[in-house]
Each structure stands twice: as structure tokens, then as C-alpha cells.
C-alpha positions in Angstrom: 0.0 0.0 0.0 2.8 2.4 0.9 4.4 2.3 -2.6 1.0 3.2 -4.2 0.6 6.2 -1.9 4.1 7.3 -2.7 3.5 6.9 -6.4 0.2 8.9 -6.2 2.1 11.6 -4.3 4.9 11.8 -6.8 2.8 12.0 -9.9 0.4 14.5 -8.3 3.4 16.6 -7.5 4.7 16.3 -11.0 1.3 17.4 -12.4 1.0 20.4 -10.0 4.6 21.6 -10.5 4.1 21.2 -14.3 1.0 23.3 -14.2 2.7 26.0 -12.2 5.7 25.9 -14.6 3.3 26.1 -17.6 1.7 29.3 -16.2 5.1 30.8 -15.5 6.3 30.0 -18.9 3.3 31.5 -20.7 3.7 34.7 -18.6 7.4 34.9 -19.2 7.0 34.3 -22.9 4.5 37.1 -23.2 6.7 39.5 -21.4 9.8 38.5 -23.3 8.1 38.9 -26.6 7.6 42.5 -25.8 11.2 43.3 -26.4 13.8 40.8 -25.1 16.0 38.5 -27.2 15.6 34.8 -28.1 18.6 34.1 -25.8 16.7 35.7 -22.9 13.6 33.7 -23.7 15.6 30.5 -23.7 17.4 31.4 -20.5 14.1 32.3 -18.7 12.6 29.0 -19.8 15.6 27.0 -18.5 15.5 28.8 -15.2 11.8 27.9 -14.8 12.6 24.3 -15.8 15.3 24.3 -13.1 12.8 25.3 -10.4 10.3 22.7 -11.8 12.8 19.8 -11.7 14.4 20.6 -8.4 10.9 21.2 -6.8 9.9 17.7 -7.8 13.0 16.2 -6.2 12.6 18.3 -3.0 9.0 17.2 -2.8 10.2 13.6 -2.4 12.6 14.5 0.5 13.1 11.5 2.8 12.5 9.2 -0.2 14.7 10.8 -2.8 18.0 12.4 -1.8 20.6 14.0 -4.0 24.3 14.9 -3.6 26.3 16.9 -6.1 30.1 16.7 -5.9 32.9 18.3 -8.0 31.3 21.7 -8.6 34.8 23.2 -8.5 35.4 21.4 -11.8 32.4 23.0 -13.5 33.4 25.4 -16.3 32.1 29.0 -16.2 28.6 29.6 -17.5 29.8 31.6 -20.5 32.1 28.7 -21.7 30.2 26.6 -24.2 30.9 22.9 -23.4 29.6 19.4 -24.2 28.2 17.7 -21.1 28.3 13.9 -21.4 26.6 11.8 -18.7 25.7 8.2 -18.2 22.0 7.4 -18.3 20.2 5.4 -15.6 16.6 6.7 -15.3 14.1 9.1 -16.7 14.8 11.1 -13.5 18.4 11.8 -14.6 17.3 15.0 -16.3 15.5 16.2 -13.2 18.7 15.5 -11.2 21.0 17.2 -13.6 19.2 20.5 -13.1 21.0 20.6 -9.8 24.2 21.1 -11.8 24.7 24.9 -11.6 25.1 25.7 -15.3 22.6 26.3 -18.1 22.4 23.7 -20.9 20.3 22.6 -23.8 19.7 18.9 -24.4 18.3 16.5 -27.1 15.1 14.7 -26.1 12.6 12.3 -27.6 10.2 14.3 -29.9 7.2 12.9 -28.0 8.2 14.8 -24.9 7.6 18.0 -26.7 3.9 17.1 -27.1 3.3 16.9 -23.3 1.1 19.5 -21.8 2.8 22.3 -19.9 6.4 21.0 -20.1 6.4 20.5 -23.9 5.9 24.2 -24.5 8.7 24.9 -22.0 11.1 22.6 -23.7 10.4 24.3 -27.0 10.8 27.8 -25.4 14.1 26.8 -23.8 15.6 25.8 -27.1 15.8 22.0 -26.3 16.1 19.8 -29.4 13.6 17.1 -30.4 14.9 13.9 -32.0 13.0 10.8 -33.3 14.3 7.5 -32.0 15.6 5.2 -34.7 15.4 7.9 -37.3 18.9 8.7 -38.7 17.8 11.8 -40.5 16.2 13.3 -37.4 19.4 12.5 -35.5 21.5 14.3 -38.1 19.2 17.3 -37.9 19.3 17.3 -34.1 23.1 17.2 -34.2 23.2 20.1 -36.7 21.0 22.1 -34.3 23.2 21.1 -31.4 26.2 22.5 -33.3 24.4 25.8 -33.9 23.7 26.0 -30.1 27.3 25.5 -29.3 28.4 28.1 -31.9 26.0 30.5 -30.2 27.7 29.9 -26.9 25.2 27.5 -25.2 26.3 24.2 -23.6 24.8 20.9 -24.8 24.0 17.9 -22.6 24.2 14.4 -24.1 23.6 10.9 -22.8 26.0 9.2 -25.1 24.8 5.7 -24.3 21.7 6.6 -26.3 19.3 4.8 -23.9 18.8 4.1 -20.2 20.8 1.3 -18.6 18.6 -1.4 -17.1 21.0 -2.3 -14.3 23.1 0.8 -14.0 26.1 -0.7 -15.8 27.7 1.6 -18.4 26.7 0.9 -22.0 28.8 1.6 -25.1 29.0 5.3 -26.1 27.9 6.7 -29.4 30.2 9.2 -31.2 28.0 12.1 -32.1 28.6 14.3 -29.0 32.4 13.8 -29.3 32.4 14.6 -33.0 30.8 17.9 -32.2 33.3 18.6 -29.5 36.2 17.7 -31.8 34.9 19.7 -34.8 34.2 22.8 -32.8 37.1 22.4 -30.4 34.9 22.9 -27.3 35.7 21.2 -24.0 33.9 18.1 -22.8 32.5 18.1 -19.2 32.0 14.5 -18.1 29.3 14.0 -15.4 28.6 10.8 -13.5 25.2 9.9 -12.0 24.6 6.9 -9.8 21.6 5.7 -7.8 19.0 7.2 -10.2 18.1 3.7 -11.6 16.5 3.0 -8.2 14.2 6.1 -8.3 12.2 5.0 -11.4 13.3 1.8 -13.0 12.9 1.5 -16.7 9.3 0.8 -17.8 7.8 1.4 -14.4 5.9 4.2 -12.7 6.6 3.1 -9.1 9.2 5.2 -7.4 11.9 3.6 -5.3 14.0 5.0 -2.4 17.5 6.1 -3.2 20.2 8.7 -2.8 21.4 10.0 -6.2 25.1 11.0 -6.4 26.2 13.4 -9.2 29.9 14.0 -9.7 31.2 16.6 -12.1 34.6 15.6 -13.5 37.4 17.8 -14.8 36.9 19.0 -18.3 38.5 17.1 -21.2 40.2 19.3 -23.8 41.0 18.1 -27.3 44.7 17.5 -27.9 46.2 18.5 -31.3 45.0 16.2 -34.0 42.9 14.1 -31.6 39.9 12.3 -33.0 36.3 12.0 -31.8 36.9 8.3 -31.1 39.8 9.2 -28.8 37.8 11.8 -27.0 35.0 9.3 -26.6 37.3 6.7 -25.1 38.8 9.2 -22.7 35.4 10.4 -21.5 34.0 6.9 -21.1 37.0 5.7 -19.1 36.7 8.7 -16.8 33.0 8.1 -16.2 33.5 4.3 -15.8 36.3 4.7 -13.3 34.3 7.3 -11.3 31.2 5.2 -11.3 33.1 2.2 -9.9 34.6 4.5 -7.2 31.2 5.9 -6.2 29.9 2.4 -5.8 32.9 1.2 -3.8 32.4 4.2 -1.5 28.7 3.6 -1.0 
């Protein structure tokens, strides 16, 4: 019975916070359209999204806990970078709003159809992508490149899908090719414990502490390839993930 009550509480909280965010987004969008820039519009939407996501986490206090480590490694807000993070749960993105730096991210196109939050994702400049559609992925990567050129940071889950058991999956190359082509730094981020919050294909929340660790930035060496950058980032994430689990 307890898990049902917790689930009802969680999804009611998500709905209420989403409705509040939707109202704030519409108001913000109306005011910004009166004279502020596209960049200001996207920044405002991301800030509202940050309040939305962190409020959901805080509403589950005592059931969900979060710890963020390594903030000293975080590059300044005005340095465009490629965030790469392992992927354990749909709650990962909520948790990553606790990282104190604005970002854009690629998300399944269906999420942009959701009431309240879908509008916010569009307003924030997040990028839709259709799964298993190579043309859509290429278009999303092109838009990601444009975001980076404009000075925004991009977040990627290079595994491409959530891990069922928390073990690190192979990385795809797209994010690292962008970093190599544009010569922007890579900011590896490790998340652990999130797979217990909402396991894949379930709506029942579990109890867990999520640990996020921001690793030192990786810079491209002269003539270094995207494959080499990918290998370096994956090794750093894999080693840190193992360390976090050994310390638990």
C-alpha cells in the first residue's frame, strides 16, 4: 500500500509543478516577446525548468535524496561545453538541473507534445529527436552544433538509452564529434543511484540517494579524433562510477 501512496504523491506533485511551470512559462514568454531577445527567452525557460525539476526532487525528500560533488570542476557559465553523462533513469534529467550551469539537451520528440512541459522545452531551445530515425538525429546534431556556436552548452547521454541495471553501456560518437569539430571542452558527469528512483518501464518510485559527480573538463589534444575523446570520457566516467559504488 505504501508504494501506491508514494506513487500517487509523486505523480500528483509532477502534475502540480508542471501546471505552475506552464503558467510561469506563458507569462514569461508574453513579457519577453515585448522586447527581449531569443537568448533571454531560452534562459528564462531554462530557469523555470530548473525550479520545476528541483521542486519535484525536493517534494520527495526523505524518499529521494541528491548529492552533487565536484562543482569546482564546472566550467564557467559563459564557456560553451559538451556535457556527457551516463543514463540510468528518466529522473536523470531532473537530477541534472542541480548542476549549476545552463544547458540545452536532445530529447525524444514525443516529450515536446506533453502539456505544460512540452511548451517549456520548445521555449528553452531544447532539441527534439525521433528515435531510430537517422535523418532526425543528423538534424538534431546540426541544431546542437548551432547552439554550441552561439555559446550555449549541450547535454548528451552518449549511451543513447537508459541502462537497465546501472552498468555503463557503449557510447555513441555524435557528441564527441561535435566537440572535436568545434574544439569545445567536454564536461563528463557521473550519475549513480538514479536507476532505483524510477526503473525502466515502471511508474513506481523507489527509495535512493542520487550522487552526481562533475569531473574535470576534457580538452581536445592536437589532431585528436572524436573516437579518442569518446574513449577518454568513457574511461573517466566508468572509473568514477566504480569508485562511487565502492564508497557507498
